[in-house]
N, C-alpha and C positions, 0 to 999 in steps of 0.2 A: 236633722228630722229623718233622714235615711238611716242611721245607725239606730236612732230609738225607735223604728218599725224592725229595723234586724233583731232588734233585742227582742221586742213584743213578741215578734211572731215565733222565734228561734224559742221562747220560755213557751209559750204555747202549746208549740208543739211536742216539746220533751215534756210536758205536763200532760197531753193526751197522751204520750207512749206510757208514761207511769200508769197512767188512769186504766190503759187495758190491760196491764197487767194486774191490776189491783179489780178490777172486773172479772178477768178471769178467776183469780182465785176465791172469790165470791159467789159465780159460777159453779166452782167446782164442789163447794157448801151448800149451797140451794140445792144442786144435786144430790150430794150426800142425803139431806136433811127430808128432803120429797120421797115420799111412799107411793101405794099405790093409790090409798085413797082421798091424796093430798092433791092439791092444782100446782102445776107445770107451769102457771103464767109467772111467777118471779122468775123461775130457771128460763123460762122463754124470752122475757124480757131482758133480763143481763145477755142472754146470748145475742139477742137482737143488737144491743148496744155494743155489744165485744164486737161484733162484725163489721158495725159502723166506725167503731174506731180505727177497724184495720184499716181504714184510708187515710188514717195518719201518715203509713210508709212511704206510698206514692207521694202525698206532697210536702213530705221531708227529702226525698229525694229531689223534687221540683224545685221546692227551696233553697237545695243546697247548690244545686246550678245555678240559680239567680244568685244567691251570695258569691259565689266564684265569679259569674258576670262583672255584678257590679264592684269587686274587689277590683279586679282586672281593670275595669275602666277608671276605677279611683287611684289604682296603681300607675297607669297609662297616662291620666293627666299630670300627675306629681311628676314623672318622666318627662312629658314635655315642657313644665313648667323649669324643671331642672337643668333641661338641658340647653334651654334659652338663656337661661341665667351664665352657667358652665361656657356655653359658646362666646358669649358678650364678655367674660372674664378677659382682663388685660394679664392677669396672674393667678390662675386657678392653684387654691393651697393642697389641692389633693387632686388624685386622677379621678375622671369620671366613673372609674369602677368603684370608687367606694362612695360614692354620690348612689349611685345604681343601688349597691349592698343596704346604702342605708335608706332607702326607699321602699326596695324591696323588704327589709325590717321592719319597717314602721307599719305598712300595711297589714303585714301578717302577723306584728302585736297586738295592732289593735282588732282584726279578727278574734285572735287568740283570746284576747281579755273578754271581747263580748259573749263568745263561749263558754268561757268561767261565770261570766256573771249572769248567764242565762240559765246555765246550768244550775246554779245556786238559788236562783229563784224557784225553779222547775222542782227541786230536791226539798221544796218547806213542804211537800207533798208529803214525801216520804218519811219527814222527820215527824211530820204532824200523827202519820198513821202509827211509825211507831213508839212515838210514845205515848200515844193514845191506848197503845195494846198493852204495853211492859214498863210504862213510867220511865224512873230516872235509869234504867238498864238501857236506853238508847243512846247514853251519854258514852258508854263502853265502845262502841267502835268509831265514834271520832275520836277518844284520847287514843285508841290505840294507834289510829292513822296520825293525829298528832307525832304522838311518841315517835314513830317509824320514820317520819320524814325527818325530825328533830337528829336523831340519833343519824339518820343517812347523812345529812350536811353535816354534822359534827366531823364524822370519818373521812366524810368527800373533802372537807377544808384540811385536815388534818395530812392525809395523803398529798394532797395538794403542797402545802409549806412543806413538807420533807423531801418534795421532786423538786422544789425550789430551790432548797437549802443545798440538795445534791449539785443542781446546775450551777449554783455561785460557787460551790466547793472547787468543780472540776478546774484545770491550767485552761486557761484560755485559749484559743486559737481560732484566727481569724480566717484560716481558710477550711474550716470545717461545714461552711455553708454553701453549697452549690448555688442553691435559690440567690444570694446574696451576690456570688459573683456574675451570675447571669445579669440582674437588675444593675450592677454596676459596670458591663462590660464595654462600655463607651470608655468611661474613666482609665480602666486598665488597660486598654490599646493607648489611649492619649498619652499617660505616663508610662508607656511600657514596663508594666507588671508583669507582665504574662511566668516571666520565671518563678516568680514568689504564688502564683496561685496555680504553678503545674503541679500534678496530682491531687486537686481539694476533691474530697469526698460528700456524699451525702451527709447528712445530719447526723452525728452520734455513731455513725459505722463504727468510728474506732475505736467509741469510748463505750460500746455497748449500752443498753436501754436502761434507765433507774428501775429497782425492782424494790418494792416497799417492802417493811418488815412482815412478816410472817402473821403478827398477831392484826394488824391493821388489814391485812389482804384477806384473812380470813374473816374478820367483821366487815367488812364488804361484800364479801361473798354471802354471809349467811342475811345480812339484812337485805340485800337483793333476791334473795331465794326468796324471803318473807315476806317479800313486798308483791312478789307475785302471787301470793295467797291472804295478802293482807284483807281482803273482802271476806273472803271465806272464814278466815281463822275470829274477825271481829265480830262474823253470823254466829259464830259458835259459840262464843265465849258469851255474849249478850245473851243468848236463847238459855244457857245453860244456869245462869246468874240467875233468871228470872223465873227458870223451873223450878230451883231451889225454893222459891218463896212462894211459887204458887201452887194452887191445891188442884187443877187440871190444864191440860193444854191441847188442842187437837190437830189434827192434823194439818188442816187449812192456815189454821193459827202461825204453825211453824212454816208455812209456804208463804205466806204474806209476812212474816216477818223476817223470813230469810230473804227473799228478793227486794223490802225496804232496806234493812240494813245493808245488804251488800251495795246497793247502790247508791246511799248515804255513805258509806266506807270510801267508796271510788269520789263522790264529789266532795269529800274534806281532803282527800289525797291530792286533788286537782286544785281546792281551792288555794292550800298551801304554796303552790306555783304563781300564785299571784302577785305576790310583791316582785318577783325577779321578771314578771311579765311585764309589769309598769316599771323597774326599773330601764328593763330592755328598751321599752319606748321612748323614754324620757331622754335615752342616751341617745336615738337615732335623731330626736327632735334637737337635742343641744348640737349636737352634730351638724344638723341643715339650716339651723340658726344660726350656727356663728360661719358657715359657709353664703349664706346670703349675706349676713352682715359686712361677711368682708367683701362682698362686691356692691355693697350701698355705700362702702366707705368712701372718703374724700382724698384726693392723691394731689400731687403738687401740679399745679396746671402745665400745658405746654404750649407756646407760641413760636410763632417763625420767628427769624436772627431778626435782632432790632436794635438798632446803639450799638453795637458791639458787644453787647454784656451776653453773656452764655447762663449765668445762674443767678438768681436774687431770690433771697432769703429774709423775709422781715419776720422778726422772734418766733419761726416757725418749730414748731412742737411737731414730733413724730414719736408715733406709738402702733406696737403691733398688736393692741388688744386694750381691753378694760383690765384695770390689776397686773398688768403685763410691761416688760420690759418699753423704756420713754427714753427720748432723746431729749436733752435740757433744749428750752428755746436757744433757737439758730439764728445769728442776725448775718449774712454772706453775702458779697458780690464778686462774681471772678468773671474777669473781660475774656472776651474769646480769643483764642490762641495763648493764654495764659497757663505757664506750665505748675501745677500745685501740686502739692504733695500732702496728704494727712498723716500723719505720725500718733501715734500711742501706744500703749499696750495692751496686751491680748485681753479683749472684752472689753474694751472702752468704748467702741459702737464704730469704729471706721467702717465698716462693712454693711452695719447699717444703714449709716447717712449716706453710703452710696447707694444702698437702696431706695434709700428716701427719693436721692437726686432722678435714678430711672424710673422714679412712679411707680414703686413697688412697697413701699412701707407708706402706710397711712398718715394723712395729714390732721393733726387732731386740735390743731390752734396756730395763730398765725395766716401770715401767706408766703408765697414762693412760686415762682413759674421759672421754667428751664427753659431757653430758647432755640432754636434751632434742632437739630438732629444728634441722640449719643450712641456712639457705638462701644457697649462695655464686656470688656474681655474678664468676665467673673472669676474668682477662685471658687472651687467645689473642694470645700473640706470632708474627709470620709475618716473616721476616727475607726481602726480594727477594735473586734473584741478580741485584743491580748495588750502585752505589756506596754509600756510606753517607748520602751527602745526599740521595740518589733515595729510598731507603727512607725518609728523614723527609719529604722532598715529595711523595710519590707520584703525581706526574705534575700539579702545580701549577708556577706560576712563582716564583723563585728569589726569596725577600726576605730580605736577610742579617739585618735586625735581628728578625723572626718567625724564622727559622728559627736564632738563637742562644737567643731564648728558649723557643723549644720544647726544645733538647737541656738548656738549665738546668731548666724545669722536670722533665723527665722524668730528672736525673742524670746525664747521659750525657757530659758533662766529662770527666771523670775517664777514660773507655776513649775 
C-alpha cells in the first residue's frame, strides 16, 4: 500500500511539473497572439494556472523528505529483523556487513525502480504532446537514446572482457593483495608465514594498470561525450526532420517540442537502466533469502551425555543446500572415548562430515544426535593466487625431496 501511494503521488507530481512547463509555453503563445483589441482573458487564465502549478515545487521537496523518511524506516526495520536473525545464528554464512550492504542495496534499488516507473508514467504526457505535434518524428529521440545505450553497453562489456583477459593472462602472485593479507593475518601468524608475505604490495602496483586499446578508449570517450548531449541532439534531429516536411512552424512550437523531446529522451535513457535495477534488487533478495534459509535449516540434535554414546546417526543425510553437495545417508554410532579416524581422498567429504557432526552442515534427512560437548580444532585451507608449487612452498626455497614428501603426506599426488 505504501509503495502504491508513493508511486501514485510521485507520478502526479512529475505530471504537474511537466504540465507547468507546457502551460508556460502556451502562455507565451497566447501573449504573442493577443493584440491591443483582443481580450487578455486567455493569457490571464494561463498565468494563474502557471502560478498555481508553481506550488508543485515545495510539494515535491516535502514529498521527497517523506520518501526519505519512509525509506529509512523501512531500512531500519529490515536491519532489525536481519540483525535478530544474525545474532541468533549458530554459524553465520557471511559477515554482517554483507547483510547490511544487501539491505541497503535492496531499499535503494526498490526506490530507484519506483522512480523509473513513475517517471515513465509521467512522460506519457510529453510523448502525447510530441506525437500530436510532429507525428512519427517523435520516435527519433527514443531511437537515438536506445542506440546510444546499446552501443555504450557493447563497448563497456568489451573493455571489461579485455580487462579480464589481461588479468587472467598475468602471472599469479599471491603477495600482490595487501587486503588479502590483512583479512588473513591470523592465519599468517599461526602458521609463521611472515617471511612469505614480507614486502607485500597494494594490488597491481608492481604490474601497472591495464590500458584498453586506443580504438575502444576512443569509442568510450565519444559515447560518453555524446551521452551528455543526447537530449539536445535528439530534439534538434527530431525538429529538423519535421521542418523538412512541414510548411510552417512557430517559435512556441519549437520551444514546446524541445522541452517535450528532451524530457522524453532523458526518460528513455533512464528506462534502459530498468533491467539492471531490477536485476540488482533480485540479487539482493536472493542473498537475503539464502541467509534466512540457512538460519531456518535443521541441524543435528544436541543432548547431554547418555549411555556412553558420543555420536548416533541413523540414515542421516547432510547437504549444504538445494542442488549442492550432499553426503550420502550415514548410519554410525561412536562410543564416548573411542579413537576414530575418517579416511578418504581429497573431496570425498571428510571435512563436510565433521562439519555435520559439529552442527554446521544442515540435516536434510534421517536422524542424528551428538551427546556431550565437542572440541573441534579445524583446518583452515587457504589457496593462494599462485602456482601449486608456490602454495606448498609458501615463499621457502624449493627442495624437491621435501616438496614431494609434503605432497605425499597431504595425499595431493592424485590431484
